[in-house]
BAKOL-523399 format. One record per residue: residue number from 1; x, y, z of N, C-alpha, C in turn. Coordinates in pm, 1 decimal. Atoms other than C-alpha are relative to their C-alpha. Last residue first. Layout:
BEGIN
num/n.u/n.v/n.w/ca.u/ca.v/ca.w/c.u/c.v/c.w
NUM/X/Y/Z/X/Y/Z/X/Y/Z
...
END
This chain:
BEGIN
num/n.u/n.v/n.w/ca.u/ca.v/ca.w/c.u/c.v/c.w
213/14.9/-111.8/104.0/-862.0/326.2/-620.2/20.5/34.7/-117.5
212/-96.5/-7.0/128.1/-879.3/17.0/-417.7/-41.0/142.0/4.4
211/131.0/44.9/138.8/-1198.7/-147.6/-222.4/90.4/105.0/-98.1
210/-54.5/-98.6/131.5/-943.7/-150.1/97.5/-87.5/-39.8/-108.6
209/39.5/55.0/144.8/-1077.4/-383.2/417.4/15.5/163.5/-92.7
208/140.9/-61.7/17.9/-872.8/-305.9/752.5/0.9/3.9/-178.0
207/83.0/110.4/-35.8/-629.6/-568.0/825.8/-152.4/49.3/-39.5
206/-34.0/80.5/127.8/-329.0/-354.7/659.8/-124.5/-126.2/31.4
205/22.7/-74.5/158.3/-419.7/-62.2/876.2/-14.2/-137.6/-101.4
204/138.3/-29.1/75.1/-432.2/-295.1/1186.7/-89.5/98.8/-123.9
203/51.1/166.5/22.3/-101.3/-436.3/1135.6/-142.2/55.4/-21.9
202/-7.5/18.5/195.8/4.4/-60.4/1042.7/-45.1/-179.9/0.1
201/54.5/-114.5/27.2/-87.5/75.8/1423.7/45.2/-81.3/-147.4
200/125.7/87.0/-53.6/43.7/-263.0/1587.0/-96.7/82.8/-61.0
199/-4.3/125.2/96.0/389.0/-219.2/1392.0/-135.0/-49.3/7.0
198/-29.2/-74.3/118.5/382.4/166.3/1557.7/60.9/-147.6/-133.4
197/144.0/-15.1/-1.4/325.3/28.2/1908.1/-60.8/47.1/-178.8
196/126.6/125.3/-81.5/604.3/-210.4/1903.9/-104.7/108.3/-5.9
195/-41.2/77.8/29.8/845.5/79.1/1768.4/-124.5/-93.6/-27.6
194/79.2/-23.5/104.5/704.4/313.5/2016.3/-16.8/-84.4/-129.8
193/-85.9/-82.6/59.8/846.3/47.2/2282.6/-128.1/84.7/-147.3
192/-112.7/79.3/59.2/572.1/-64.9/2478.9/85.6/108.6/-60.0
191/-124.1/-124.9/47.6/316.0/18.4/2763.6/134.1/-115.0/-36.0
190/-53.2/7.7/-127.4/15.6/-221.6/2741.8/137.1/89.1/-77.1
189/-109.0/-0.5/-58.2/-243.9/-142.0/2457.5/52.9/-46.2/131.0
188/-127.6/-42.4/-58.2/-567.2/-129.7/2462.9/94.3/-87.3/44.7
187/-118.2/-9.4/-63.3/-829.4/-207.3/2234.7/72.5/24.7/82.6
186/-72.1/-58.7/-129.2/-1197.2/-93.2/2156.2/145.8/-115.3/4.1
185/-96.2/108.1/-109.9/-1415.6/-200.7/1876.0/107.6/81.5/57.7
184/41.5/47.9/-159.1/-1709.4/48.5/1782.3/97.5/-99.9/124.4
183/73.0/98.5/-47.5/-1675.9/-15.4/1417.4/-49.9/-20.5/136.0
182/112.4/-64.3/60.7/-1502.3/355.9/1368.0/-166.4/-109.2/6.7
181/31.6/-71.7/113.6/-1220.6/247.3/1568.3/-154.3/15.5/-24.6
180/113.0/-14.1/59.1/-1084.7/270.9/1927.5/-19.7/65.4/-193.2
179/34.3/9.7/137.3/-745.6/171.4/1967.1/-170.7/-0.1/50.2
178/124.3/74.7/-2.6/-589.2/250.2/2324.8/-8.9/7.7/-150.5
177/137.5/-52.2/87.6/-199.2/347.5/2388.2/-116.0/-99.9/-11.9
176/86.9/95.3/-21.2/89.6/282.3/2599.0/-128.7/98.7/-56.8
175/116.4/-70.5/-1.7/387.3/479.7/2467.6/-53.9/-152.6/49.0
174/137.4/81.5/-67.3/759.5/431.4/2523.6/-97.4/25.4/-56.5
173/-29.9/70.3/125.8/1075.2/696.2/2346.8/-106.2/-185.2/33.1
172/-92.7/113.1/-83.9/964.0/950.9/2566.5/46.5/-91.7/-139.2
171/-166.6/102.4/-90.1/964.0/1271.1/2411.9/-3.6/-107.0/48.5
170/-76.1/-86.6/63.5/570.9/1332.0/2435.2/103.2/-58.7/48.7
169/30.1/-123.9/57.0/389.2/1043.3/2489.5/73.1/69.0/-50.3
168/121.7/29.2/111.3/370.7/744.2/2743.0/-35.5/116.6/-98.8
167/3.2/115.1/76.5/642.8/705.2/2990.8/-57.3/27.8/-99.0
166/-143.3/-14.7/31.8/601.8/1025.3/3179.1/70.2/-80.8/-91.0
165/-97.7/151.2/-41.8/223.7/1005.9/3145.5/182.7/3.7/-20.8
164/-64.0/-22.3/-161.6/103.2/1333.6/3108.7/-31.4/-89.2/67.2
163/-185.7/-81.6/31.8/53.7/1287.6/2716.5/46.5/5.0/170.1
162/-20.4/-63.6/-130.7/-197.1/958.8/2802.9/110.7/122.6/-14.3
161/-132.3/22.3/-100.2/-220.8/834.4/2477.4/-42.4/56.6/48.6
160/-49.5/-78.1/-117.3/-493.9/720.7/2196.1/69.5/2.8/115.5
159/-11.2/65.0/-126.9/-545.5/611.8/1873.2/70.8/65.4/118.3
158/-54.0/-99.6/-82.9/-784.8/671.7/1640.5/72.0/-86.9/124.3
157/-31.1/68.9/-84.8/-929.2/439.4/1360.5/44.2/133.2/82.2
156/57.2/216.1/67.3/-1146.9/447.1/1059.4/33.2/-2.8/146.8
155/-77.9/93.1/-45.7/-1208.9/876.1/1142.6/-4.7/-174.2/-38.0
154/52.3/125.8/76.9/-1446.8/1048.7/1012.9/114.3/-70.4/-28.2
153/-165.6/-9.3/144.8/-1310.4/1352.1/1170.0/-4.3/-82.5/-95.8
152/20.8/-87.7/101.0/-1604.0/1424.1/1407.2/93.2/18.7/-123.1
151/129.9/-34.3/82.7/-1693.8/1090.5/1481.2/24.0/76.8/-89.0
150/34.8/114.6/127.6/-1329.0/975.6/1601.8/-124.8/53.6/-118.4
149/-119.0/-64.6/159.9/-1258.4/1330.5/1754.0/23.0/-135.4/-88.0
148/72.2/-60.4/52.2/-1592.3/1219.0/1998.9/80.4/46.4/-120.5
147/101.9/-19.2/127.2/-1440.2/939.3/2038.6/-84.5/34.2/-53.8
146/-43.0/137.4/125.9/-1094.4/998.1/2160.8/-128.8/-30.2/-78.0
145/-44.7/-77.0/100.3/-1280.9/1297.1/2374.0/112.9/-34.5/-95.4
144/117.0/-39.9/55.8/-1468.1/1072.7/2575.6/87.4/69.1/-136.2
143/38.2/86.5/87.5/-1143.2/850.5/2594.8/-133.3/100.7/-25.9
142/-54.9/29.9/96.9/-899.6/1099.9/2730.2/-55.0/-116.5/-37.0
141/158.2/33.9/28.5/-1147.7/1244.2/3052.4/41.7/-37.0/-165.8
140/146.5/11.3/-122.5/-798.6/1422.9/3129.0/-110.9/-20.7/-80.1
139/-49.9/53.4/-76.0/-431.7/1420.4/2928.4/-136.7/20.0/141.7
138/90.8/-60.8/-87.7/-467.3/1364.3/2601.2/11.6/15.7/134.7
137/-92.5/-23.3/-83.6/-315.4/1325.8/2260.7/-76.8/93.4/140.2
136/75.6/-76.3/-40.8/-588.4/1179.0/2007.9/92.5/12.3/161.3
135/-14.8/42.4/-85.4/-454.1/1011.5/1698.4/8.5/152.2/123.6
134/-52.6/-88.9/-25.5/-550.0/972.1/1310.7/12.9/-7.6/196.1
133/-22.5/-28.8/-136.7/-623.1/754.3/1131.9/38.5/103.7/58.1
132/14.6/-94.1/-72.5/-817.6/713.3/813.0/56.0/-13.1/116.2
131/14.6/102.7/-122.5/-838.7/428.2/541.5/103.1/123.7/122.8
130/-117.1/-55.4/-96.9/-904.4/604.6/207.0/10.5/-78.4/128.0
129/19.4/137.4/-53.7/-1259.3/482.8/24.0/155.5/-15.8/72.8
128/-20.4/75.4/94.8/-1284.7/855.4/-68.2/-61.3/-183.4/87.3
127/-26.0/97.4/-93.8/-1127.2/1074.0/174.1/-54.0/-107.4/-68.9
126/-35.2/111.9/94.5/-1181.0/1362.3/-31.0/33.2/-119.1/14.9
125/51.2/52.2/122.9/-1407.0/1518.5/151.8/-5.8/-30.0/-109.2
124/88.5/97.8/-55.8/-1258.5/1440.6/536.4/-75.6/-0.8/-188.3
123/-103.2/147.3/92.5/-880.6/1606.6/377.7/-183.8/-27.0/20.6
122/61.8/-48.4/109.9/-1072.3/1965.7/536.8/99.9/-121.5/-77.5
121/133.2/-25.3/55.4/-1176.7/1787.3/835.4/37.2/75.6/-72.1
120/120.0/77.6/23.0/-869.4/1632.2/879.6/-103.5/17.9/-23.3
119/-60.6/94.8/96.4/-593.6/1923.5/867.0/-119.1/-132.8/-32.8
118/23.3/176.3/-21.4/-774.8/2167.3/1087.7/-1.9/-122.1/-97.0
117/116.1/89.0/48.5/-649.3/2481.0/992.3/5.6/-133.0/30.0
116/-57.7/13.6/60.6/-479.2/2701.8/1295.1/-115.7/-114.5/-167.6
115/-36.4/161.4/-5.4/-698.0/2900.6/1472.0/61.7/-45.9/-96.9
114/89.7/49.6/76.9/-669.5/3291.8/1575.2/55.0/-141.3/-61.8
113/-77.2/194.7/85.6/-428.6/3384.2/1795.4/-144.2/4.9/-74.6
112/134.9/41.7/122.4/-427.0/3768.6/1944.8/57.7/-61.5/-73.2
111/-68.3/66.9/191.6/-93.9/3804.7/2168.9/-168.3/-32.2/1.6
110/85.9/113.4/-0.8/-220.7/4004.0/2545.6/7.8/-73.7/-164.5
109/55.1/116.8/-109.8/-6.6/4218.5/2727.8/-69.4/-120.8/-16.9
108/111.4/-80.1/-98.8/147.0/4410.3/2426.7/-6.0/-163.3/73.2
107/130.2/106.0/-7.1/477.5/4390.3/2325.9/-78.8/-43.0/75.1
106/149.0/-68.8/132.3/684.5/4722.1/2279.6/-114.5/-148.9/-2.4
105/84.8/-130.8/-66.8/900.4/4711.2/2612.3/-91.8/4.2/-129.8
104/41.1/42.2/-115.6/1012.5/4294.7/2541.4/-115.8/187.4/55.0
103/-67.2/-28.2/-87.3/1091.3/4409.8/2178.8/-77.5/-12.4/119.3
102/57.9/-82.0/-74.0/949.3/4214.1/1895.3/51.4/55.1/132.7
101/44.2/49.6/-142.4/1206.2/4075.7/1620.4/-82.0/125.6/106.9
100/-175.3/-4.1/-96.6/1180.0/4173.4/1288.8/-83.0/-40.2/127.7
99/-176.3/32.4/77.6/905.9/4084.3/1009.3/118.5/24.0/65.6
98/-149.5/-71.4/10.6/623.3/4072.8/1301.6/150.0/-45.5/-91.5
97/-110.2/90.8/19.1/332.8/3787.5/1222.3/73.2/120.5/-42.2
96/-79.8/-77.0/58.1/-13.7/3872.8/1289.6/161.0/-68.9/12.5
95/55.2/-99.2/169.4/-290.6/3677.0/1389.0/58.0/67.5/-72.4
94/52.9/-164.8/-13.7/-54.8/3480.4/1609.4/-77.6/24.2/-62.1
93/-111.3/0.6/61.2/-117.2/3038.7/1560.7/-19.9/183.8/22.8
92/5.0/-135.9/-6.2/-375.0/2810.0/1769.5/122.4/51.4/-85.9
91/115.7/-12.6/80.2/-395.1/2441.5/1692.1/-8.6/176.7/22.6
90/63.3/-162.0/-106.7/-63.5/2405.8/1693.3/-128.0/-43.8/-58.3
89/4.5/-116.6/90.7/-29.1/2026.4/1457.6/-54.6/103.9/138.3
88/68.6/-102.6/-82.2/94.5/1738.3/1649.4/-9.0/128.5/-24.2
87/-100.0/-163.2/-48.4/209.0/1510.2/1382.0/-124.5/33.8/137.3
86/-56.2/-40.1/-113.6/47.2/1153.3/1369.3/23.6/137.7/41.3
85/-17.7/-155.0/-93.1/-206.5/1158.4/1120.8/77.9/-7.1/128.4
84/26.5/22.8/-167.8/-203.0/815.6/958.9/59.5/134.7/61.6
83/-57.1/-108.2/-56.1/-332.3/830.2/595.0/25.2/-32.7/105.9
82/55.6/3.2/-193.8/-425.0/527.5/421.6/86.4/115.2/30.4
81/94.9/98.9/-73.9/-441.8/430.2/40.3/-37.4/6.5/130.5
80/48.6/87.5/-134.6/-221.3/734.5/-73.8/-103.1/-76.7/-30.4
79/-102.0/106.4/-19.3/-104.4/905.6/-404.9/-27.2/-82.9/78.3
78/38.8/41.9/123.0/-429.2/1132.3/-427.6/90.4/-135.4/-10.0
77/94.7/143.5/-38.3/-362.4/1181.4/-51.9/-48.1/-0.3/-132.0
76/-11.3/144.1/-16.7/2.5/1357.1/-118.0/-167.8/-69.9/8.1
75/-111.2/32.9/148.3/-36.0/1701.2/-259.6/-37.9/-157.8/5.9
74/57.6/-3.8/111.4/-307.9/1768.4/39.5/50.6/-59.8/-139.2
73/82.9/120.1/-33.7/-70.9/1662.7/298.4/-113.6/-16.5/-109.9
72/-159.8/124.9/-13.4/212.3/1881.4/205.7/-135.7/-151.9/-26.3
71/-33.1/43.4/73.3/-20.6/2134.7/221.9/37.0/-67.5/-103.4
70/140.8/16.5/108.0/-196.1/2111.7/515.5/20.5/-21.0/-161.2
69/69.6/146.6/-31.3/127.3/2078.8/676.0/-81.5/-59.8/-101.1
68/-72.1/81.8/54.8/208.8/2375.0/525.3/55.7/-105.5/11.0
67/42.2/40.8/115.6/-53.5/2503.6/679.9/65.9/-39.7/-111.1
66/75.6/70.9/70.6/46.8/2395.3/976.0/-70.6/34.5/-115.9
65/111.8/4.8/-55.9/361.2/2517.0/983.7/-130.3/-63.9/-41.1
64/-13.6/-59.7/-126.6/694.2/2390.6/976.1/-97.9/66.0/35.0
63/111.1/-81.1/-53.7/712.8/2151.9/657.5/41.8/71.6/144.9
62/-28.9/-70.7/-108.0/974.5/1891.1/541.9/-85.3/150.2/-16.4
61/25.4/-154.7/41.8/827.9/1684.4/279.1/19.3/50.2/116.8
60/-47.7/-89.6/-53.2/1055.4/1334.9/273.5/-76.3/104.5/-27.3
59/-9.3/-132.4/47.7/1033.8/1031.5/97.9/-91.5/94.4/53.7
58/101.8/-97.2/-31.9/1071.2/720.2/311.2/57.3/119.0/-112.1
57/95.4/49.2/101.0/1336.7/447.0/143.2/-128.8/59.3/97.6
56/-60.5/8.3/135.9/1525.1/547.4/518.9/-100.8/-105.0/-97.4
55/-5.1/99.4/50.9/1367.8/751.7/749.7/48.3/-117.1/-110.9
54/170.7/46.2/81.0/1439.7/1033.3/803.3/51.6/-159.0/-17.4
53/-47.4/66.2/149.2/1709.1/1103.5/1060.7/-94.7/-10.1/-85.7
52/-24.2/124.0/29.9/1539.6/1317.5/1380.8/56.1/-72.8/-163.3
51/-163.5/-11.8/6.2/1607.4/1627.1/1506.2/18.7/-107.8/-32.1
50/-27.8/91.6/-144.4/1228.5/1758.1/1457.0/182.0/-36.3/-26.8
49/-131.1/-11.8/-48.5/1055.4/2059.0/1242.3/28.1/-153.0/131.6
48/-10.2/-133.9/-55.5/715.7/1922.9/1083.3/156.6/9.7/102.4
47/-78.7/1.0/-149.0/781.7/1591.3/899.7/-54.1/178.1/48.0
46/-7.6/-117.6/-0.7/542.4/1453.2/580.5/38.5/50.1/127.9
45/6.9/-50.4/-90.4/630.7/1138.7/492.0/13.5/132.6/68.3
44/-49.3/-139.3/22.7/582.2/929.8/212.8/-46.9/117.6/150.8
43/54.8/-142.5/-89.3/542.7/586.3/241.6/95.5/102.1/-48.5
42/-42.3/-165.2/66.8/561.3/301.2/-3.7/-51.1/79.2/107.9
41/68.6/-83.3/98.8/480.0/-48.2/203.4/60.5/121.1/-67.5
40/29.8/-3.4/156.7/683.7/-344.5/266.7/-118.4/100.5/-86.4
39/74.6/71.9/31.1/633.5/-417.2/633.6/-38.1/-25.0/-171.5
38/-61.5/174.5/-47.2/979.4/-267.5/717.1/-91.5/-98.8/-52.6
37/-120.6/94.5/53.3/867.3/25.4/571.3/45.0/-104.6/-13.8
36/39.3/37.6/104.5/554.2/55.4/753.6/57.7/-61.6/-109.0
35/25.0/174.8/-8.3/769.2/-5.2/1045.4/-86.7/-11.7/-127.4
34/-86.9/149.2/10.4/961.2/246.9/960.5/-19.5/-97.0/13.6
33/-29.6/-6.1/100.6/657.9/545.6/911.3/151.8/-121.9/-47.9
32/128.0/94.8/98.8/477.1/441.8/1205.9/119.8/-38.2/-152.7
31/0.3/89.9/-35.7/809.5/512.6/1407.0/-78.6/-101.8/-97.4
30/-96.8/30.1/47.4/868.1/869.5/1298.0/21.8/-172.4/-56.1
29/-13.3/12.9/166.2/534.5/907.2/1337.0/74.3/-36.4/-40.9
28/112.5/123.0/44.8/592.3/787.7/1738.0/-13.5/36.3/-210.2
27/-34.8/98.2/10.5/928.9/1004.3/1748.4/-101.9/-125.3/-67.8
26/-76.8/130.3/119.8/824.1/1279.5/1625.8/43.6/-112.0/-18.8
25/-78.6/53.8/132.1/947.7/1482.4/1873.0/-10.8/-53.8/-130.6
24/-23.1/38.3/91.3/616.8/1689.4/1954.5/155.1/-59.1/-22.8
23/-116.0/97.0/-28.9/642.1/1940.6/2270.3/8.3/-121.1/-69.1
22/20.4/48.8/-102.0/428.8/2207.5/2160.0/81.3/-109.7/4.6
21/-96.7/128.2/67.2/465.8/2519.1/1921.5/-92.6/-89.5/128.6
20/98.2/55.0/-79.4/399.9/2872.0/1922.0/10.3/-127.8/-0.7
19/105.7/62.3/123.7/686.9/3092.8/1781.4/-84.4/-120.5/131.9
18/93.6/40.3/-57.0/972.0/3371.7/1862.3/-144.3/-118.4/-90.1
17/-36.5/120.7/-156.4/1239.6/3437.8/1731.7/-82.0/-71.2/25.1
16/-133.3/102.3/18.1/1142.1/3577.1/1332.4/60.0/-69.5/66.3
15/-96.4/-123.2/101.6/828.6/3746.5/1464.8/118.2/-97.6/-22.8
14/62.0/-143.7/-37.4/487.6/3566.4/1576.2/107.4/108.7/-38.6
13/-44.8/-104.5/-76.5/553.8/3215.2/1416.6/-91.1/128.9/30.7
12/101.8/-157.8/94.3/313.6/2945.2/1385.3/98.4/90.9/66.1
11/-85.9/-123.6/-82.0/583.4/2593.8/1479.1/-112.7/124.6/-88.7
10/-57.6/-120.2/105.9/459.8/2256.8/1357.4/26.3/121.0/79.7
9/66.9/-130.7/-82.3/508.0/1959.0/1590.0/-15.6/33.0/-130.7
8/-47.1/-88.2/-29.8/592.4/1607.3/1462.4/-65.1/115.5/33.7
7/-51.5/62.3/-121.8/481.7/1307.8/1188.0/16.2/175.4/88.4
6/-43.3/-49.7/-69.9/231.4/1261.5/933.2/28.4/37.6/101.8
5/-20.1/5.6/-163.3/266.6/943.6/743.6/54.0/158.3/47.1
4/-23.2/-138.9/-34.8/98.7/907.4/410.2/-31.1/23.0/116.8
3/9.7/-0.1/-149.0/129.2/488.4/341.6/39.9/158.1/-16.5
2/-60.9/-119.5/-5.8/96.5/368.5/-28.1/-50.7/66.6/95.9
1/109.8/-130.2/-16.9/9.4/1.4/4.8/97.8/133.5/-40.6
END
């Protein structure tokens, strides 16, 4: 199969020096790309700014902002049968960007923000028979939020993890996730390496009924 994977954070700049972002290291998304390649699939990886080496054999598009990630993902959609959206896209960006560094003395006490594009929602109209997998990084009431996102974004599978845990989430080498699928199935996985979690995700995708494109 052709599998499109997104990974890492996005950065939303307020000036040439400062930006809004999150703690995503890209480790989970890069693990998914590696395991998909290891299982014989073709992989395109859309990566936010990370320090990880690119997986051997993957075609990599490097992006910075949510808008850039949306454009690269839209471009790859026609090519793929599967989209696995692992990236932690920043939800907000400064409403305006200064072309020069903002000085402390002149910075406003309130920073006006606007929403970044919701990539999965934008792609839903063109989903067709493709398999869409998303992630829900939560800190509280995780199951309710994951199930709501599964339905709202027309996903076939959502992978939920509690990022408040030190051993499962951002920057860690291990993860503990649960699978919620659109058919109502649920599976809680034990703590394992991110490569092992990635292998389970790709195996789930392989078992998903694909009608072809």
